[in-house]
C-alpha positions in Angstrom: 9.0 -8.4 8.5 11.5 -5.6 8.8 14.2 -7.7 7.0 11.5 -8.6 4.2 11.2 -4.9 3.9 14.9 -4.2 3.8 15.4 -6.9 1.2 12.9 -5.5 -1.0 14.4 -2.1 -0.8 17.6 -3.4 -1.5 16.3 -4.9 -4.5 14.7 -1.9 -5.6 18.0 -0.1 -5.0 20.0 -2.7 -7.3 17.5 -2.1 -10.1 16.9 1.6 -9.9 19.9 3.4 -8.2 23.0 4.5 -10.2 25.9 1.8 -9.6 28.3 4.5 -8.1 25.9 4.8 -5.2 25.8 1.1 -4.3 29.9 0.9 -4.7 31.9 0.5 -1.4 30.6 0.4 2.1 27.5 2.1 3.5 26.8 2.9 7.1 23.2 2.1 8.2 22.6 5.7 8.1 23.6 6.1 4.5 21.4 3.1 3.8 18.3 4.5 5.5 18.9 7.8 3.9 19.1 6.3 0.4 15.9 4.3 1.4 14.1 7.5 2.6 15.1 9.1 -0.6 13.9 6.3 -2.8 10.7 6.1 -0.8 10.3 10.0 -1.3 11.1 9.6 -5.0 8.4 6.9 -5.4 6.0 8.7 -3.2 6.2 11.9 -5.3 6.0 10.0 -8.8 3.0 8.4 -7.5 1.4 11.4 -6.3 2.1 13.1 -9.6 0.6 10.4 -11.2 -2.4 10.5 -9.3 -2.9 14.2 -9.7 -2.5 13.8 -13.4 -5.1 10.9 -13.2 -7.7 12.9 -11.4 -7.1 16.1 -13.6 -7.5 13.8 -16.9 -10.6 12.0 -15.6 -12.1 15.2 -14.6 -11.3 17.1 -17.9 -11.9 14.2 -20.1 -15.1 12.7 -19.1 -17.1 11.6 -22.0 -20.5 12.4 -20.9 -19.8 15.9 -19.6 -20.6 18.5 -22.2 -18.8 21.8 -22.4 -20.2 24.7 -20.7 -23.0 26.2 -22.5 -23.1 29.9 -23.7 -26.4 30.8 -21.8 -24.3 30.5 -18.5 -25.6 27.1 -17.3 -22.9 24.5 -16.5 -23.7 21.4 -18.5 -22.4 19.1 -15.9 -25.3 20.0 -13.5 -27.8 19.9 -16.3 -28.9 16.5 -15.6 -29.8 17.5 -12.2 -31.9 20.5 -13.0 -35.5 20.9 -12.0 -38.5 22.6 -13.3 -39.3 25.8 -11.8 -42.1 26.6 -11.7 -43.8 23.3 -12.5 -46.4 23.5 -15.0 -49.1 20.9 -15.9 -51.3 21.1 -19.1 -53.5 19.4 -21.6 -52.6 17.0 -24.4 -51.7 19.9 -26.9 -48.9 21.2 -24.4 -45.4 20.0 -25.1 -43.6 18.0 -22.3 -40.1 18.5 -21.0 -38.2 20.8 -18.6 -40.2 23.7 -17.7 -38.9 27.4 -16.9 -40.4 30.6 -16.7 -39.1 31.1 -20.3 -40.1 27.9 -21.7 -43.4 27.0 -20.5 -43.5 23.0 -20.7 -45.4 20.4 -18.7 -43.1 18.4 -16.4 -42.9 14.9 -17.3 -40.7 13.7 -14.4 -43.1 14.7 -11.4 -43.0 12.8 -8.2 -45.6 12.8 -5.4 -43.8 13.7 -1.9 -46.9 12.4 -0.1 -47.1 8.9 -1.6 -43.4 8.7 -3.1 -44.8 7.5 -6.4 -44.1 8.9 -10.0 -46.9 11.2 -11.3 -48.3 9.5 -14.5 -50.2 11.3 -17.4 -52.6 10.1 -19.9 -53.1 12.2 -23.1 -56.7 12.8 -24.3 -58.2 11.3 -21.1 -59.9 12.9 -18.0 -60.9 11.5 -14.7 -64.5 10.3 -14.0 -66.3 11.9 -11.0 -66.2 8.5 -9.1 -62.4 8.3 -9.2 -61.1 8.4 -5.4 -58.0 7.8 -3.2 -58.7 4.0 -2.7 -59.0 3.6 -6.6 -55.9 5.1 -7.2 -54.1 3.4 -4.4 -54.9 0.0 -5.6 -54.5 0.5 -9.5 -51.9 3.3 -10.1 -49.9 3.5 -12.1 -51.0 0.7 -14.3 -53.0 2.1 -17.3 -55.1 -1.1 -18.0 -56.5 -1.0 -14.4 -57.1 2.8 -14.5 -58.6 3.0 -17.8 -62.1 2.1 -16.1 -62.2 5.5 -14.6 -60.9 7.4 -17.6 -63.1 9.1 -20.1 -61.7 10.0 -23.4 -61.7 13.5 -24.1 -59.8 15.3 -26.9 -57.1 18.1 -25.5 -57.2 16.9 -21.9 -54.5 15.3 -19.9 -55.1 12.9 -17.0 -52.5 13.1 -14.2 -52.3 10.8 -11.2 -50.1 9.3 -8.6 -51.1 6.9 -6.0 -52.9 9.5 -3.7 -54.0 12.4 -6.0 -55.5 13.0 -9.4 -56.3 15.9 -11.9 -57.5 16.4 -15.3 -56.2 19.4 -17.1 -56.7 21.1 -20.5 -54.8 24.4 -20.5 -51.2 25.0 -19.5 -51.2 26.3 -16.0 -48.6 26.7 -13.1 -49.0 24.0 -10.5 -50.1 25.8 -7.3 -52.8 23.6 -5.6 -51.5 22.9 -2.0 -53.4 19.6 -2.1 -51.1 18.3 -4.6 -47.7 17.5 -3.3 -46.1 17.0 -6.7 -42.5 18.1 -7.4 -40.2 17.8 -10.3 -37.9 14.6 -9.8 -35.2 16.2 -12.0 -34.7 16.2 -15.7 
């Protein structure tokens, strides 16, 4: 195997080293030093190319937007969460809610049952809705609609363990609801 490596290095030297270096007799130490020099050159070129590739891929990523003027880094924009979390009726706009733009969160998840929280505009839950019904039927609207009443302005929220009907925009503070923003 060592002979194969030496042959390969000799081949590289004949192709890439100047002719005056290859002329004459070379001792084994000069061969080793030239091998080391060519190895170092190759290593440094690969390292420089790797650094250029990393920098280029970081700078020129097509999905990364430039930094916004309001101070938020756009690269973390996809991982932002609502704070505080708002829920509201059918007349409230959905999206990422903040204290400045109060919107109902449309990406909620339940930490208790680990399901997505679904919402239905212009519906409210009947009084006979319970945990077992939700566990068997959520999140399928066709199965859930038997316990939904049509009511203008309301929005019915549910996961597989909890449910709420809400008309006005309110901050989610109920300790029984384990709903969190699942990132926008």
